[in-house]
C-alpha positions as CSV (number, residue, x, y, z in Angstrom):
1,R,-21.1,58.0,22.3
2,E,-19.4,55.6,25.1
3,E,-21.8,53.6,25.8
4,P,-23.5,52.1,22.0
5,E,-19.7,51.2,20.8
6,E,-20.0,49.4,24.0
7,E,-23.2,47.6,23.5
8,Q,-21.6,46.7,19.9
9,E,-18.5,45.1,21.3
10,E,-21.0,43.4,23.4
11,D,-23.1,42.4,20.4
12,E,-20.0,40.9,19.2
13,D,-18.8,39.0,21.4
14,E,-22.1,37.1,21.2
15,D,-22.5,37.5,18.1
16,P,-24.7,34.2,16.2
17,C,-22.2,33.8,13.2
18,S,-19.1,34.1,15.3
19,E,-20.3,30.9,17.5
20,E,-21.9,29.4,14.6
21,W,-18.1,29.9,12.4
22,R,-16.6,28.6,15.2
23,W,-18.4,25.5,15.8
24,K,-17.7,24.6,12.5
25,Y,-14.2,25.9,12.5
26,E,-14.0,23.1,15.1
27,E,-16.2,20.5,13.5
28,E,-13.7,20.9,10.3
29,Q,-10.5,20.8,12.9
30,R,-12.2,17.6,14.8
31,K,-12.9,15.8,11.1
32,V,-8.9,16.5,9.6
33,V,-7.0,15.1,13.2
34,Q,-9.7,11.2,12.8
35,L,-8.1,11.6,8.9
36,E,-5.3,12.3,9.2
37,Q,-5.0,9.1,12.3
38,E,-6.8,7.1,9.0
39,L,-3.9,7.6,7.3
40,V,-1.4,6.6,9.7
41,Q,-3.7,3.6,10.3
42,K,-3.9,3.2,6.2
43,T,-0.5,4.0,5.6
44,E,0.7,0.8,7.3
45,E,-1.3,-0.9,6.8
46,C,-0.1,-1.0,3.6
47,K,3.6,-1.3,4.1
48,T,2.7,-4.7,6.2
49,Q,0.9,-5.8,2.5
50,A,3.4,-4.7,1.3
51,A,6.1,-6.5,3.0
52,A,4.1,-9.9,3.4
53,C,3.8,-9.3,-0.3
54,L,7.5,-9.2,-1.2
55,R,8.3,-12.4,1.7
56,L,5.7,-14.3,-1.4
57,E,6.8,-12.9,-4.0
58,N,10.5,-13.8,-2.3
59,Q,8.9,-17.9,-1.4
60,I,7.3,-17.6,-4.9
61,R,11.1,-17.2,-7.1
62,E,12.9,-19.2,-5.1
63,Q,9.9,-22.1,-5.2
64,V,10.9,-22.1,-9.3
65,Q,14.9,-22.3,-8.8
66,E,13.4,-25.3,-7.1
67,L,11.7,-26.4,-9.7
68,G,13.6,-25.3,-12.4
69,L,16.9,-27.2,-10.8
70,L,14.4,-30.7,-10.6
71,L,13.5,-30.5,-14.3
72,S,16.8,-30.2,-15.5
73,W,18.1,-32.7,-13.7
74,E,14.5,-35.6,-15.1
75,P,15.7,-36.8,-18.4
76,R,13.3,-34.9,-21.4
77,A,11.2,-37.9,-22.3
78,S,9.1,-35.4,-25.1
79,G,13.0,-34.8,-26.5
80,R,13.6,-31.3,-25.3
81,Q,17.2,-30.4,-23.9
82,G,17.8,-28.3,-20.4
83,S,19.3,-25.1,-22.9
84,S,16.1,-23.3,-22.6
85,L,16.6,-22.8,-19.4
86,R,19.4,-20.4,-19.4
87,P,22.2,-20.4,-16.4
88,G,22.2,-18.1,-13.8
89,G,19.0,-16.8,-13.4
90,D,16.6,-16.0,-11.0
91,G,13.7,-18.4,-13.3
92,M,11.6,-15.4,-14.1
93,E,13.0,-15.3,-17.6
94,Q,12.0,-16.3,-20.8
95,G,12.1,-20.4,-21.2
96,C,11.4,-20.6,-17.0
97,P,10.7,-23.7,-14.8
98,M,7.0,-22.1,-14.6
99,D,7.1,-22.9,-18.3
100,L,8.3,-26.5,-18.3
101,L,5.6,-26.9,-15.6
102,A,3.1,-25.9,-16.9
103,E,3.8,-28.0,-19.9
């Protein structure tokens, strides 16, 4: 009676389904590790791009303010007054120098 149990245990160790499941599990684990690495890489790329975008936005704001100052000092040929620019603003509000530049 003990011999068949031993044979069953050996058969379980060599079960092709068990080996197939183990192989599939290991393959999926490799995929998970690869995806995690890609996620870390993409996250770093996004952080780099966000920082570059912020720098560019700040540069544009500075240039708009400079243009606003230059345009507010120029005499208005069309008779408009510089009151459309609000003092103390960042140049991005309504009536900003970008509108004047477009004109």
